[in-house]
N, C-alpha and C positions, 0 to 999 in steps of 0.2 A: 508436219514437222514434229519430231519426237520431243518429249519433255526435256530430254538431255540436251538436244540441239537448241531448243528454245532458250534454255538457261544460258547456253554458250553465247547465243546471239545477244541476250540482254547484258552479258558481261563485256561484250565487245562494243556495243552501241553506246553512244553518249546518253546520259540520263534524259535529256530533253527529247531524244528520238525514241528511246526505249519506252517512255511513258505513252507515246502516241500509239504504240503497237500493243499495249496492254489492255486487256478486257476483263471485266468482272465475271465471276462465275457464280452459279447457283441454280436452284430449281426454277422452272418456269412459273411465274406468278399468275396462275390460271384465273384467279378471282379478278385481278387487275386487267387481264386480257379480256375477260368477259365484259367488264365495265367499259373498257375502251371500245369494244365492238358495239356496245349499246349507246354510246354517247354521241360522237360527232356525226356519224352516218345517219342514224335515225332522226336526229335534230334537223339535218339538212333535208332529209326526205319529207318531213312534216312541213318545213318551210316551203319547199317546192310545190307540194300539193296545195298549200294555202295561198300560193302566189306571192309570198314574201321572201324571195330568194336572198336578197341582200342581207336581211336580218338573220336568215338561216346561216349565211356564211360567217357573220360576226359571232353568232352563238357557237358554231362549230369550231371556230378559232379559239374561243374561250375554253371549250371543252378539251381541245387538244392541249392547250397550255396547262390546264388543270391536270390532264393525264400525265404530263411530264412530272408533276409534283406528287402523283398518286403513288406513294411508297408504302411498304409494309408498316404496320403499326395499328394502333387502336382507332376505333371510330371517333372517340373524343378528340384524339390528336389530329385526325383528318379534318375536323371542323376548322381547326386553326390553320393547318397546313394548306388546305385548299380554299377555305373561305376568306382568309386574310388577303392573299394575292388576288382573289377574284374581285374583292371590293376595291383594291388598289387599281386593278385593271379597269374597272368601271369608271373610276375617277379619271384615269388617264384618257380613256375614250371620250369622256365629256370635255375635258380640257382640250384635247387634240382636235376634236371636231369644231369647237368654238374658235380656236385660233386659226385653224385651217380655213374656216369660212370667212373670217373677218379681218385678218391681217395679211400683210405682204410677206414675201419670201424672207426678207431680212429679220423682221420682227418674229416670224415663225421660228427661224433658226435660233434666235436669242431665247425665246420661250422654251424650246426643246432643250437647249443647252442648260438653262436653269433647272429644268426638270431632271436632267442627267446629274447635275451636281447634288440635288436633293436625294434622288434615288440611290446614288452611289454612297453617300454618307449613311443613309438608312440601312443599306445592305450590309454594312459592317457590324450591325447589331447581332445578326444570327441568320440561320438558314431560312426561317419563315420571312423575316424582313428582307432577305436577299431575293426570295421569290416574289415578294410584293414589289420590290424595286424593278425587277424584270418585267412583271406584268404591267406596271405603271408606264414604263417607257415604250414597250412594244405596242400597247393599246393606244398610247398617245400618237405614235407614228402612224398606226393604222387609221385612227380617227381623223388625223390631219390629211392623209393622202388617199384613202380608199374612196372611190366614187360611189357613195351610198346615198340614196335620196332622202332617207329618214333623218329626223332631227337628232341632235346629240344625246338628249335624254333617252330617246328610243333606242339608240345604239347601245347606250350604257346598260339599259335594262336587258337588252338581248345578250350582252356580254355576261351579266350576272346570271341570267337564265341558263346560258350554256354551261358555265362552270357550276352553277347550282344543281343542274341536272346530274352531272357526274358525282357531285357530293351526295345527292339524294340516293344515287345508286350505291355509293360507298356505305351509307348508313343503313340501307334497307336490305341489301343482299348479304347473305351469310357467307363466311369464308368456307370453301370446300374442305371437308375433313375436320372441321372445328365446331361441330354441333353439340359438344358436350355441355350440358347445363344451358345457361342463358347465352345464346350465340351473340348477343349484343356485346359481350365482353371477351370474344375470342382473341382479339388482338392483345388485350391486357393480360389474359391468361397465358398466352404463348410467351409474352415478354417476361413475365414474372418467372415462369418455368425456366426460361433461358438463363436467368440469374443463378438459380440453383445448379443448373448444369455447368455454368461457368465456374462456380465455386468448386464443384467436384473436379472439373478439369484442372484448376489451379492446384488442388490438393494432390492430384495424380502427378503433376509436373514438379512438385516441390523437391528441391535437391537436384534438379536436372537443368540442362541448358534451355529448356523450353519454358521455364517458370516466368521469365519476363514477358514473353509473348502471351502466356495464359493470363497473367495479371492484367495486361492491356485488354485482353478479350473480356475479362470480368468487368473492367471499367466501362467498356462499350455496352455490355449487357445491362449494367446498372443505369447507364444514361438512357438507353432505349426504353427500359421499363419505367423509369421516372417520367420520361416524356409521354409514354403511353397512358400513364395514370393521371397526369396533371393537365389534361386538356381543359378547354373552357367548359363551365357548368353554370346552370341557372341557380343552383343552390351552393352554399359555401362548402358543405360536407357531402360525402357520398350518401345517396338517398335510398339505395337498395342494399339488401343483405349480401347479395353476390358481390357488389362492388366493395362494400366494407370488408368482406372476407379477403378480397384480392389486395386491398390496402394493408391489411394485417399481415398477409403472407409476404408482401414486399418488405414491410418494415422488419419482419423477422429475419430476412435475408441479410440485413446490414451487419449485425454482429457476426454472422457466419463469414461474410466477406472480410471483415476486419481480422478475425482469427486466422483465416486462410492466408491473408496477406502477411501477417506476422510470421506464420510458419514458412512461407516462401522466402521471407527476408532472412530467417535463420539459416536456410539452405540445407537443412537436414531432411532426408526422405522420411515420409510417414507411411504407415501401413495402408494397404488398399481398403481396409475397413473404415478408415477416416472419411473416404469419399463416398461410401455407400449411403450414409445418411442423407447428404444433400441430393443424391440421385433419387432416392425414394421420395424426398420432398418435391423434387421437380415433377416426378410422375404423378404425385397427388394433386399438384396444381393443374397440370395439363389435363388430367382425367376427371378433375373435380371430385375426388374421393378422399376418404380419411387416410392419414399417413400410415397407420399401422405401427408396429414396433420398429424403432430406429436403433441400429447398432451404435453403441457408444464407443468413441475412441479411448485409448489409454489417457490417463491424466498425469503423465510424467513430466510435463513442461507447462509453463504458463500459457502458451498459445494453444496447447492441446486441451488444457483445462477450460480455456475460453471457448474453444470449439465445442466441447461437450456441453457447457452451459448454454451456448447458443442453440444447440440442437434441442435441448430440453425446452428452452424458451419458444423455439419454433413449433415444436409439437403442441405446446399449450396454446399458442396463437392460432394454429390451424384448427384446433378443436373449438375454440371460442369464436374466432372470426369477428371480433368486435371493432375492427377498423384499426388504423394506425397512421402515424405521422409519415408523410412522404419525404420529409427532410429536404425540402427545397428552399432556396433563398430567393425571395421575390425581388426583382429588380425594379426600383422606382423610376419615375420619369427622369430624375436627375442623372441616374446611372446610364439610362438609355441615351440621353442627350450627350453625356460625356463620351460614350462610345462612338456615337454617330459623328460628333464634331471633334473627336480626338485626333491624334496623329494618324492612326490607321484609317479612320473615316474620311479625313481630309484628303489624304493621298488617293484613296480609292475614288472618292467623289470627283476629284479633279480629273482623273483619267477617264472615268465614265462620261463626265461632261464634255471633255475634249473629243472623245471618240464619237459620242452621240451627236454633239453639235457639229463637228466637222463632216460627219457622214450626211447629216440632214442638210447642211449648207451645200455640199457638193451635189447631193441628189436634187436639190432645188435648182441649182445652176444647170445641171444636165437636163432636167425636166423642162425648164423654161427655154432652153436652147433647142428643144425638140429632138434631143439625142434619143429619147425614148420613142419617137414616132407617135403612133396612136396609143401606145401603152401609157397608162396613168398610174402605174404602181411604183412611184418613186420611193414610197415608204419602205420598200424591201431593203434598201441600203442601210438606213439607220436601224431598222429592226434586226438585221443581221449583225450589225456592230454591237448591239446590246448583248447578244449571246456570246460573241467573241471576247468581249471585255470582262466577262464574269469569271473570276478565279474559282468559283465553286465547281466549274466544269473541267478543271485541270490547268496545268501550266500554259502560259501564253502560246508558245510555239506549238505545243501539242494541240491546243484548241484550233489554231489556224490551220495546221495540216489536216486535222480531222474534218474541220468544217469545209475546206476546199474539196477534199476527196469525197466526202459525203454528198455535197451539193452536186458535183459532176455526176456521180453515180445516180443520185435521185433524179436529176434532170433528164439524163439519158433514159432511165427506166420509164419516166412519165411520158417522154416523147413516144416511146414504143407503145405504151398503154393507150395514149390519146389517139394513136393512129388506128386502133382496132376496136376500142370500146364504144358502144352506143352512148349517145348523150340524151338526157343527163343521167339515165339510170345506171349506166356502166360506171360513170365517174362517182356517183353516190356510193355504189358498192365498193369502189376503190377507196373512198374516204373511210368507210366502215372497216375495211381490212387494215388500212394504215392505223386507224385508231386502236385496233386490237394489238398491233405490233409495237406501238409506242412504249408500253411498259417493259417489253423485252429489249427493245433497242437502247434503253437508257444505260445498258451495261457498257456501251462504247459510244463515244460522242460522234464518230463518223457514221455509225449505223443509225443513231438517233437522227442525225442531220439528213441522211438519205430518206428515211421514212417521213420525216416532217416535210421535206421538200416535195415529195410526191403528194402528200396530203394537201399542202398549201396550193400547189399548182392545180390540183383537182378542184379545190374550192374556187380559185380564181376563174377557172374555165366555166364552172357551173354558174358563177356570177355573171357571165356574159363576156369576159375578156378572152382574147385569142390565146393560143398556146405560147408560153413565154419561157421555155427552157433555156434558150441561148442567153437571153438577157438576165435570167436568174443566175447563171454561171458567172457572167461578167460582173454583176453587182456583188456577188459573194467574193470574188477575187479582189475587187476594189475595196470592199470592207476589210478583208484580210490585210491588205497593204496599209490601210488607215490605222488599224489597231496595232499592227506591228510597229509602225512609226511612233505612235503615241505611247505605246508601252515602253519604249526605250528612251523617251524624252526625259531630261532631268526635271525634277519637280521641287518646289519649295520644301525645305525641311530635309530630314534624313530619309534616305531610301530604305525600303523594307519596313515601312511604318506599320503595316498590318501585322507582320510577324512580331515586331517589337512590342506592339500593343498587346497582342495575345500573350507573349511571354511575360510582360509586366503584370498582366492580370493573373497569370498562373503563379508568379512569384508572390503577389499579394495574398492570394488564397492560401498558398503554402505557409506563408508567414502567419496568417491568422490561425491556421490549424495547429501549427507548432506551438504558438503562444498559448492557445487554449489548453493544449495537453500539458505543457510544462507548468502552467499555473495550478495544476492539480484540481481542476473543477470536477465535480461529480455529475455535471449535467451531460449525460451521454447523448441525449437527443441533439443538443447543440454540437457536440463533438462529431456525430455522424453527419450532421448537416455540413459542417465545415470540411469534413473529409470528402464528402461527395463533391463539394464545390472545388476543392483542390484537385481532385482527379479529373473532374470534367474540364476545368480550364486547362489542365495539362494536356488532355487529349486534343482540345481545340488548338493549342499551341503546336503540338506535334503535327497535326494535319496541315497547318499553315506553313510550318517549316519544311515538311516533306514536299509540298507543292513548290515552294520557292527553290528548293534544291534541284528541281527538275527543269528550271528555266535555263535559258541560254547563259553561258558564263558571265556575260556582261551584266545580267540581272542577279544571278545566283550569288555572285561575290558579295553582294550587299548584306546577305544574311549568313555568311560563313561564320561558324562558331556558335550559332544559336542552338544547334542541335545538341552541342555539348552542355550548354547551360540547361536545356530541358532535361537532359539525362541526369544531371546533378540534382535538379529539382525533383525528379521522379524518385531518385534514391533517398532524398531527404523526406519526401512524403511517406515512402515505404518505411523508413526508419522511424518516423513519427508515429506511424500506426503500430509498429512493434513496441515502441516505448509506451504507448497508451495501454496496450494489452499487458505489458509488464507492470506498469504502475497500478492497474486494477488488481493484479495478483499480489504484489509485494508492497506497494506504496512508495517505493524508491527506485530510481534508475540504477542499473548495474554499471560498473566501470566500462564495460564494453559498449553499452548504449551511449554513455556520455562521450567516449572517445570517438565513436562513429559520428555522432552529431557534430562535435567540434571539428572533425575533419571535413565533413560535408559543408558546414557553414563557412569554413575558411576557403575551401575550393570555390564555393559559390561566389564569395566576395571577390576573389581574384578574377574569375571569368567574367563577372559582371562589370568590373572596372575595365577589363581589357576591351570589352565590346562597347563600353559607354552606355550600358543599360540602366534603367531606373528600378530594377527589381530590388525590393527591400530584402535585407538580410537581417534576421533576428539575432539576438544575442542569447547565449546559453546561461541561465541563472545558476549561480553557484549553489544555491540552497536546494536545488532539486536533487 
């Protein structure tokens, strides 16, 4: 299909169907492919040779789940992104094994439903928490249903070992093509360089129709770099000169991003010379070399003068490399609990609990009525429902369609492989190949489902169970039906709670940022922290709104109009940034800035009241 015809198809198809046909693009992550090939397959081989096949299956499942979370970024961020869900999965394995061995079907269903409620609420906190919730529930279902002779604590250790092996590979193996300097920081270096490239891209697009998209790309680059640099650490501050240098280079990019945003807000094109400096800084970060002479832009406007000053500051920071503030706002336990048990967390938690509990109850009923025959893998039904109910993986109908198609394809492929491959060596090799394909398959949920289906069926057969492709298809279709029904059930409170919660957080962050700027504070570090928080929460709200817009009309109507509120908030934050740069230059707002702020605040109040949102709307002080 040509690009032109693909665009035509997307314009004809409804959003919920067009999303299911869309796939991400990008280069093959060869480092992740290598780690995937060295994770589940070798673990299973060692377990088979040692005569502990069941524990090898558990470890391989953990490595597979960790491989799904193995995304580009820094090693420090990978510790949190892979380690947190692994520990949650070990806890789920322990709890699931205990309740599966000691309670009946009704009590087991009740316990799993309670776990679903807890995991769903926690998942509203963020991506890592969502991954932890997924691992918790999947491991609990496996622990309760998989016929493994070992005790629960042994299974939990095997789960940690499997995910820990992939994490060890992530920490030890260098990224291909990123051997400049200390390879331990190749992810951080690439992320910080991406910020300077994004600044240059925004400067190139200033005064064009692409400026808004480039500003969003700059926000994404800043978020990625911030996450890459703020992973868990044993010491409070950066302990090596290379890491301190990267922190200084990231901090030096913030005033550049502020000036570029102010120029984009003004809408007047700038010369190509303005973007040359950030590009040279990006190359210096990526190659770990001195900056050399930087071309200075003209100083004919406040934003251009701010850009020139930021370039001079960046050159000085690159030479000294003495570290810098990452301008992050730490979320305390109270904030996390408020998110987990707020409107968004409650709605999501109830849906996860209903889907997980209903699928577990139905699976128990079918299992005890011997619908499964000699197969004892009733845990597949609730484990499948966990992935289907996760909004991280796309809109509801898109997830269901992709899951069903991917499972059918994967089951048919495995049936063919199982008929010709020798056992167990052929199946172990198939597990290794599928592990290598997992990082590539994450670009589309159907492809990921097909690869995971082949991998899991291989593991089950190596563990001693017969070929189960047909029952796997039946259980997936049943899980799809359960999740579709629960997804459209009315819930207590207002629908679209997750979107509204994200939008309220974005409104609060924008309010705090505007208030700080209009108060005339000289604390630029605090201003950049508030600015980062405002843009990050806006990006999260935009993502949630986009997913909700691609649901079926019965669900999408509950969030209609929220995209317009987000657009007003974005313009307000951009205007606030332009005001901050102007205040630094002249000390007072221009009439144009005041008029724009007043117009945006009025429009925000109207749209907020129309939708019944709790987004705060600040007032414009007359003294500014």
